[in-house]
N, C-alpha and C positions, 0 to 999 in steps of 0.2 A: 360454280354460283359466280355471277358477276354482283358485286357491289353496285348499288347506285348511289349518287351524291346528293345528299340531302341538305342543300345550304342551310336553311333556317334552321334545320335541327344541330346538323353538327359544330357548323360553324358559329351559331350566335346563341345557343341554348343553354348556355352553362353557366354563365355569372353577366352582373351589370343589367345595363338596360338591355332586353331583346327587342334588337331592331333590325327590320328588313328595309333596306333605303335603296332608293333607286338604282339601277343597272343603266337603264335608258329607255324610258316610255314616255309617250304622250308629248305634250308641249310642242313649241313652234318649232322646235328643232328636227324633228321628225315629221313624218307626213306621206301619206300613200299616194298623193296623187301622181307625183313623177315618176316613183317607182311604180305603179301600176302601169302606168301609161308607156312606161320603157320595155316592161315586160314583155316578151313574145311569146308566140305560138296561140293555143287556142284552148277550149273548154277540154278538161281533163273528166273523160267519164271514169268512175268509180263504183265498183260493187258494193250494194248497201242492200235493204229490205226496207219494208213499211213502218216507218213508227207506230208503237203502240199508242201513244196520246197526242194531242194536241201540242204543237211546238213552244210548250213555257218551260223556262228550264226547271223550275220547282216541282214541275210534274213528268221529268224526262230521267228515269232510272233505268234503261236500256239501252243498246249500244247501236240500235239503230235511227233513234231519235238523237243519240248523244253525238254521233258523229256530227250531225245536222247543227245541232246547238251549240257546239264545240267551235265551229266555225262561222256562226253567227254572232256570238258575242265575244266579248273580253271582260276578263274578270281583274279582279286587283292582282292577282299574279297568275303566269302560265307557268307549264312546265317544258322543259325543254326535251329532248329525244333522250335523254340520260336520267330523267326524272328530277334533274335540278330546277330549284324555284327561281324564277326572274319574276320581277314588278312589270306589271302590266298599265293599269290605269292607275295603279298606287306609286303613290311619290314616296311614302314610307309608312311602315307599321311596327309602331314601336309599342313596349311596355317596360316597366321596372318591378313589375312583381308577377306577371304573367295570368292578371286578374282583370286589369284594365289595360285596354289596347287602345292606343289612337291612330286613327288611320287617315292620312292627308292623301287627298284625290291629287293627281297631277292636273295643270291647266290644258286646255285644250281639245280635251275629249268631248264628242258630239254623237249621238246616234246617227241612224242611217237617215231618219228624218229631218234632221237638223239642230233636234234641243239637244241640249245640254247634258252631259252626266256629271252628276252631283252626286254628293254625300247624300243627299235625299233619295237620289235616284237608288241607292244601294238600301238604305235604312227603308226604304217602302218594300223592297222586292222582297227584303229578307221577313219583313213585319207580316206581309201577305203571306208568305211560304211557311212560315212558323204556325200562324192561325190555325184552329182546330177545327172551327168551320168551313174553312177552304180547302179541305182534305188533300192535301197536296204531298204527293207520294215521297219526297224528300224531306218534309216536316221535321224527321228526326235530326237532321242533321242542324237544327238551330237550338237542340236540347241543352246544349252547353251557355247558352246566352240568359242571363238574368231575367225572370219573369214568363219564360216557357213553360208550358202547361199540356199535359195530356189529356187533362181532365175537363178544362173550361175554355172557351175562348180568349185568350189574354192577347192585347197589343204589347211586344216589346217592345215599342216606341213609349208609349203611355207608363210600363211597369220600368222605364229608367235601363233597360238593358240594350238600347238602341238611341242616342243622343247626339243629334245633329247639331253642331255647335255653328257650321258656317256650310257654305256652299263646298268646299274642300276640306271639311274636317269632320270626322266621324269616331265618337267614342264608343268603344262595345266593352259594356261591362260582363264578365262571365259569372257564372255561379261558382266555380271553383278555379284555382288558376290552372292553366293548361298551356305546356310550353310548345306544344306544337300546332296551337290554333291558327297561327299565319297558313301553314303548309295546306290547309284543307280550303284555303280561300280562293285556288284556281279551278275548284269544282263548281260544275253547273247551279248546283243549288244556291251560290253566293253572286250568282251574275245579278247586273242590274237591271232595272225595267224602265222605259220611258213612261211618261203620263198615257200616252196613248194605251197601255195596256190596262191602266185601273179604267180608262173610260168603258171599254167593252174586251173583257178577258176572251168571251168567246172566239169573237171575232181576229184578235189578235194571235190566238193559237192555231189558226188556220193562215194568219199573214203576219208573223213578228217580225219587228223591226228590233235592230240588235245597232251593238257598237262596236262589234269584231272585225275581221279582215273580210267577211264577206257579207251579202245581203240578200234574200230571197227575191227570186225573178219568179219562179212558178211552183207550184204544188201540185203534182196530177198522182191523186191517190192510189196507190198497188202500181204504180208504173216509176215515177223520179221524182226528185225534186231538183232544181237548180238553182244553182248559188251566183253570183256575178260579185267582182269585187268592189267591196264600199268604198268610195271614195272620200268617206268622212273620217277612215279608219287613220290613227295616227302613232299605233304601235309597231312592235319589231316583227310581228307576223304578218308582214305586206305580202300578198300574193303576188307571184310569178308564174301566175299563166290567166287567161282570159276568163276562168270560171271553173265551175264544178258541177257535174252532172251525176248525182246519186241515184243509182239505177235498182229499182224495187226487184231483187231476184227472189225466187222462190226456190230454187236448190243452188247448190255451189258447182254442181258439175256442168250446168248451163255456164254459169259464170265462167269459169275455166274453159270451157272450150270456146266461148266468146273471145274470151281472152287470145287464145292459139290461135283464133282465127282473125284477129286484127279489128273485132269489133267492140272492145272494151281495152280501157287504158291500165287499170288497176284491181286487182282481186283482192282482196284483203283478209282470205281464208283459201287456202288450195283445200280442195277436197281429198277426203281419205283415200279417192281411188287414184291419186297424182301423188302420193307422198313417197310414193319408191323413185319415180321417175322427174316430178318437176322441174328440180335442179337441173336435170340433165336438158331437160325440152326447154326452159327458159335461158340457159346459158348465160348466166351470169345477172339476170336481171330477177331473181328472186331473195327472200329475205326467210332465215330459219335462225330465230335467236330467240332467246329465255325472254321471257315477258311476264309483267303482273297478272297474270290469269291464271285461276285454279277451276278444275270442275270436282264437284262432289256430288252425292247423291243425298238430296234431303230427304229426310225422313219425318214426313209431316205429321202433327200432335192429332189429327184426327183420324187416324187408324189405329183403332183399340188393340189390334196384333203387337203392335209396336210399344204399347204404354205398357208402365208398371215394371215389376222383376223380368217377368218373361219377357217383355219387348225389348228391354235393355239386352237380355240375354239373345234374341234374337237380329238385334244390330250387331252385337259384335260377332254372331254367325256368319252374317253375310259378310261382313268387311274381311273376315278372315277367309272367306270362300274365294274371294275377286284375286286372281293373278295378276297384278297391276304389272308386273316386268313383261308377263308374257304378251298381255294386250297392248302395253305402249309400244313393243317391237313388232308385233305381229301385224297390228292394224295400222299403228300410226309409223311405223318406219323409223324409231327413236326420234320422232317431233313431239313428242310428248315424254316425261319425266315422272316416274311414281311418286306420291307425294308422302312426304313425312311428317306434313303438319297442316294447318290450316289457313296459311299465306303464302307467300312465294318467295323463292330463292333470290330474285332479284330487289329485296326490299329490304333494307338494312334493318339488322337484329335479327334476321333470321336463322336458324339454328335446327338440325335434324335431332338434337338432342332434348325432347321433352317427355316428361314420366308419361306413360299411359300411349304413346304412339306404337307401340309394338303391336294394338289392335290392327295396324294397317300392314302386318306381315301376312303373307301366304300360308295359312297353317290348315289344310283340310280336316286332318284328325281332329284339332282343336275345335272348330267350326261344325263337325257333326256332333261333336259333345256338348257345345252349346246351344244348338237346336234342340238338341234332343232334353236338356234340363229344362229348356222353354218348354217345351211339350208335356213335361212331366207338371208344370205350373199350371200352363194354361193352354190347352192344345188347341191346333188348328185344324189338325187333320190332312185330308188332302188339299192342299195349298196352292196357290199359284200366285209368285211376286208379280205386282205388273210395275216396269220402269217406263217411266212416261216423259216425253219430250216432244218437240216439235219435228215434222218431217220435210220441212221445208229447208233445212240445214242438214248437214250429214253426220246425224247421231245414232241412225239406226245400226251401221254396221258395229260400232263399238258397246252400245246396248246388247245387241246379238251375241257378242262375243263376252262380256260379261254375265248375261244369263246363261251360257253354256257353262261357263265356269260356275254357276252357283246350282245350276239343275245336276251337275254331274258330282257336285261335293254333296251339296244336302240333299240331294233327290225329290225334289220340291219343282212345281211348275216355274217358269219364268219365261216373261214375255214382254215383247216392247208396246207399250200404250202410245199411239201417235194420235198428235194432233194437226190437222193438216198445215195450218201456219201459226208462224210463233205468236201472233195477236190473239189466235184462240188458246194457244198454249199460255200463255201470258194471263188470259182472262179467267179462265179455267183453275190456274193455281192460285191468284189473286183470290179468287172466289172460295177457295178451299175445298175444290170441287175434284181434286187428281184422286183417282181411286188406287194409288200404290206411291212407291217412292218416285221421285223427278228428279231429273237434271237440272242442277243449281250451279252454273256456270257465271263465276264474278270476274271480270275486268276490273281492277283497281280504279278508284275516282282519283286519287291522289298517292303519292308515293310514300304511305307511311303501315304499319303494322296495325293501326289502330281500324285502319279502313276495311281490313277483312275481318274484323272482330265483330265491333258495334254495329253496323250496317245490316249483318246478317243472321246475328244472335242475340244483340241487346233486346230486351223486352219492349214489345210495341215498334222496334225498328222497321223502316220503309221499306227494306229488302229482307225481313225474318220472314221468308213467305212459308216456312214450316210451320211457324206460330210458336215457335218454342220459347221457353221462359225459364230464368233459372237466377234467385234472387243473388247467391254466392258469385256468380258471374258476373251479376250487373253492378255488383259491388267492385270487385275486382278491377272490372273493366273503370269506372269511376276513379278506382285509386290509382292505375296507369295512366288515366288523363290527365290527372292532377298533380303527377312525379314531377319533382323538381328539376328533373335533368332528362334529355332523351334516353340516356343509360338505365337510370332508375327506371324510366316507364318500360322499356324493353322487358327487363327483370319481370315487372309486372304483369306484362301483355303474355308473357309465356306461362306463368300462373294460370293465366285466364285460359290459355290454351290446354292447360291440364286438366281443367273444369270439363272442356269441350271434348276429350279423350275419355273422360269418365261417363259424359250424359251421350255422345254420341248425336246429336241434333241433326248432323249431316255426318256423310261416311267421305273422308277425301278419297279422292281417286289419282288426279295427277295434274301436275303442273303443265300448261302447255306453251308451247313455242309460235312466236308470231312467225305462221307460215303465209308469205305473199307472194306475189308476182305481177310484175309490170309488163307492158310491152316495149317495143323499142322505138316507140314515137314518142318515150317521156323521159325524163332524167330527171336527176337529183330526188331521187324517190327514195326515202328512209321509214322506216316503221320504229314507232317511239318505245319506249319502257313499258306502256299498257298496250301494245299491240297495234295498234292504231297506224296509219300512214298517216305521216306529216304533210298534208295537202298543200297549203299554202305556198312551199316551196317547191313544188312538183314544176317544172317546165316543159313544154312540148316543142316540137320541131314542125307543128302543122300551124 
């Protein structure tokens, strides 16, 4: 396990005024014009895919759009390669009680259209993202702010949760004290928006204007997105290249072959077909490191055979039937680690000592017994379990291996249910139309245990794709979020995980390593805590 540093939580969360003050951001001393002009080389080509939604921060909760949005916008804070928190647009984030937070915006920040980034840029963006009628995918992230509602269209500004005192001061009042609130503020949900967005949100989603290291040059749907350095950017993430071309691949083998053939600079996911060979083939130009990514099998609430007492027994039976150690070694050549919880070993507070996690142990005899008990209560007879995912990424290989475990142990049918593209898969999942269990991959948005729990399993959360709801879990999560210290919060999050192991709304499979590679035409390539390459620092020799 590699422990990540969480600056806000560990250094500042225990006593006195909790304050995140400027490390180095914004203002007249920084400036990207000179650095960008001096950066040599050309445009970096990067393996990506087609975003599911328009490029609006509060609508972006998947990895393809996320890579674009994270480079187009700058938040109050950003995360470095180790997951440590640094101020970006914020000069300071302060609170005496973890309930009322005063955020001071650094001077000198503008959007790429030349308009100023102010406290109102954040307040209006958050207010829009939280509003029920706007149906934003990330609205759940604004739940802690006073005035938020799942039931009626409420303005956080009018309710007093967000108060703009002046151009540089935003006061945020929460519904309860939350010690880790500042650490969340580098996530896309909390990015600012210019006035151009509110004039025409639909047009903005196709041609967004941000305040980040890059600006959009072109978006050819299902082909590529080109980003160029933003001359208005004044933060620490100054581009060291002439731009990015994010290419929408439909399978990872093609991307890897392009990398080997000199047609691609960076691949962010090595296909399973190359797991045994990529480190040798790339000769020191690869990454294989722990990351804040987990794979689970989500058990949707719309499947009757997995509901009630019999359904609970079936969830446990399926989990015990999967030989995670065998699959991770045989299919992934050790680039995955069998999961023992619902979070990630690279996140502070992780432990494998959680009550109930023995349900993840491979136990064929127990699996057979549990399935038989379920059949005695509510028989399904001659049954075939479907496991769904997108076919344009490298998932069928491991699904086939998992299905082979399940068929052998439980003597039922099991097969891969493919959706041709990631977009089609997400749309079916979001519509509650997937006919079986489905892959639930999660890459952390910010480096904290809470991000693996609330967004995925909280009632009504934007990424709770299985539509699970449990009042005891919600209450424990709220208690943890409001804990006085990070240590107290971790203990409560572990209690919340124990509830997940009782109910199994998802079946944890394994933790992903960041497995990526790059061509010999680029340098300074680093993969971060969340498995994504840090693109602004990449340099090229062409």
